[in-house]
C-alpha positions in Angstrom: 49.8 29.3 226.2 51.1 27.8 222.9 49.5 25.1 220.8 50.5 23.4 217.6 48.2 22.4 214.8 49.1 20.8 211.5 47.8 22.4 208.3 45.9 19.9 206.1 46.3 19.6 202.3 43.0 21.6 202.1 44.4 24.5 204.2 42.4 23.5 207.3 43.5 23.4 210.9 41.9 22.1 214.1 41.6 24.6 216.9 42.4 22.8 220.2 39.4 22.3 222.5 40.7 24.5 225.3 41.2 27.4 222.9 37.7 27.0 221.5 36.4 27.0 225.0 38.5 30.0 226.1 37.2 32.2 223.2 33.7 30.8 223.3 33.5 29.3 219.8 31.3 26.4 218.7 30.6 24.7 215.4 29.0 27.1 213.0 30.4 30.2 214.5 32.1 32.8 212.2 35.7 33.7 212.8 37.8 36.6 211.5 41.5 36.4 210.8 43.6 39.6 211.2 47.0 39.5 209.6 49.8 41.4 211.5 53.1 40.9 209.8 53.6 37.2 209.8 51.2 36.6 212.7 47.5 36.0 212.6 45.0 36.9 215.3 41.8 34.9 215.4 38.5 36.4 216.8 34.9 35.3 217.0 32.5 37.4 214.9 29.4 38.7 216.5 26.2 36.9 215.2 24.5 38.4 212.2 21.3 40.2 213.1 19.1 39.0 210.2 16.0 41.0 211.2 17.9 44.3 211.4 19.7 43.7 208.0 16.4 42.7 206.3 14.8 45.9 207.6 17.8 48.0 206.4 17.9 46.2 203.1 14.4 47.2 202.2 15.4 50.9 202.5 18.3 50.3 200.0 16.0 49.2 197.1 16.3 52.4 195.3 19.9 51.6 194.5 19.2 48.2 193.0 18.2 48.9 189.4 19.9 47.9 186.1 20.9 51.5 185.7 22.6 51.6 189.1 24.4 48.4 188.3 25.7 49.8 185.1 26.7 53.2 186.7 28.6 51.5 189.6 29.9 48.5 187.8 33.4 49.9 187.5 33.9 50.8 191.2 
């Protein structure tokens, strides 16, 4: 199945409705582009688990000091 979309002056394209339905994407969904040579694969990104990341983020507080920022600034 092939489709054609025109690139806008802002670098935007419209994904045809049947393709959006086929891969299950809706407005607001996050997509990932994977470059393979001169071809691009488009995939839906799994939803972000806010509660999980908030819980994990609290355990990482020890690495969030001005000293850590200075030590890791060049990485």
